[in-house]
C-alpha positions as CSV (number, residue, x, y, z in Angstrom):
1,M,-6.9,-6.3,-9.0
2,I,-10.0,-4.3,-8.0
3,R,-11.2,-1.7,-10.5
4,A,-13.2,0.8,-8.5
5,L,-15.4,3.3,-10.3
6,F,-16.7,6.3,-8.3
7,I,-19.8,8.1,-9.5
8,C,-21.5,11.3,-8.5
9,S,-23.5,13.9,-10.5
10,Q,-21.0,16.3,-12.0
11,N,-17.7,14.5,-11.5
12,K,-16.2,17.7,-10.0
13,L,-15.9,17.1,-6.3
14,R,-16.8,13.8,-4.6
15,S,-16.0,11.2,-7.2
16,P,-12.7,12.7,-8.4
17,T,-11.7,13.0,-4.8
18,A,-12.4,9.3,-4.3
19,E,-10.6,8.4,-7.5
20,R,-7.5,10.2,-6.3
21,V,-7.6,8.9,-2.7
22,F,-7.8,5.3,-3.6
23,A,-5.5,5.4,-6.7
24,S,-2.5,5.0,-4.5
25,W,-3.8,1.8,-2.9
26,L,-2.0,-1.3,-4.0
27,G,-4.2,-3.7,-5.9
28,V,-6.7,-1.0,-6.7
29,E,-7.2,0.9,-10.0
30,T,-9.6,3.8,-10.0
31,D,-11.8,5.9,-12.3
32,S,-14.6,8.4,-11.8
33,A,-17.5,9.9,-13.7
34,G,-20.7,11.9,-13.4
35,L,-24.2,10.9,-14.3
36,L,-25.3,14.2,-15.7
37,N,-24.7,15.0,-19.4
38,D,-22.7,18.1,-18.6
39,A,-20.4,16.2,-16.1
40,T,-16.7,16.8,-16.4
41,I,-16.4,13.1,-17.4
42,P,-19.9,11.7,-18.3
43,L,-20.3,8.1,-17.4
44,S,-19.9,5.6,-20.2
45,A,-20.9,2.0,-20.7
46,E,-17.2,1.3,-21.2
47,Q,-16.4,2.5,-17.7
48,L,-19.0,0.3,-16.3
49,E,-17.7,-2.7,-18.2
50,W,-14.2,-2.0,-16.9
51,A,-15.3,-1.7,-13.3
52,T,-15.3,-4.6,-10.9
53,M,-16.9,-2.5,-8.1
54,I,-19.0,0.6,-8.5
55,F,-19.5,3.2,-5.8
56,V,-22.2,5.9,-6.0
57,M,-22.4,8.8,-3.6
58,E,-26.2,9.0,-3.1
59,K,-29.2,6.8,-3.5
60,T,-30.4,9.1,-6.4
61,H,-27.3,8.2,-8.3
62,W,-28.0,4.5,-7.8
63,T,-31.5,5.0,-9.2
64,K,-30.3,7.0,-12.2
65,L,-27.6,4.5,-12.9
66,R,-30.1,1.6,-12.9
67,K,-32.4,3.5,-15.3
68,K,-29.8,4.7,-17.7
69,F,-27.4,1.8,-17.8
70,S,-29.3,-1.3,-16.7
71,A,-27.9,-3.4,-19.5
72,S,-24.3,-2.7,-18.4
73,L,-24.9,-3.5,-14.8
74,K,-25.4,-7.3,-14.9
75,H,-23.4,-9.0,-12.2
76,K,-21.9,-5.7,-11.0
77,R,-21.6,-4.8,-7.3
78,I,-22.9,-1.3,-6.6
79,I,-22.4,0.3,-3.3
80,C,-24.1,3.5,-2.1
81,L,-21.9,5.6,0.2
82,D,-24.6,8.1,1.3
83,I,-22.2,11.0,1.0
84,P,-24.1,14.3,0.4
85,D,-22.9,17.0,-2.0
86,E,-21.5,19.4,0.6
87,Y,-17.7,19.0,0.3
88,D,-15.0,20.6,-1.8
89,F,-12.5,18.6,-3.9
90,M,-10.0,16.9,-1.6
91,D,-11.7,18.3,1.5
92,P,-10.0,16.6,4.5
93,A,-13.5,15.7,6.0
94,L,-14.5,14.2,2.7
95,V,-11.3,12.2,2.4
96,K,-11.8,10.9,6.0
97,L,-15.4,10.0,5.3
98,L,-14.5,8.2,2.0
99,E,-11.8,6.2,3.7
100,S,-14.1,5.1,6.5
101,K,-16.9,4.0,4.1
102,V,-14.8,2.5,1.3
103,A,-11.9,0.8,3.0
104,R,-13.9,-2.2,4.1
105,F,-14.7,-2.9,0.4
106,L,-11.2,-2.6,-0.9
107,Q,-8.3,-4.8,0.3
108,R,-5.3,-2.5,1.1
109,T,-2.1,-4.5,0.8
């Protein structure tokens, strides 16, 4: 079972879209969070512990994640998707972009 955690800034648009899109994939469990303190769901060390694979939307998220949670990231695979904050929640273009960038990391069965 792959436990995929999707991270953006506010957890309002990109990461919850990714959580929803991949939640229906067999063999994949999903969760999402934001790195900012006022995020809808602020990222926790428990979420990082749970995850087997971590996806961040931008390089700045990767940097903030490393600074804030370095102790929780040992032996964790972190993938930067390079998806800018210019999409609405469940925007079809965002869904297509996520599927094209994430699919190779998740085994769809």
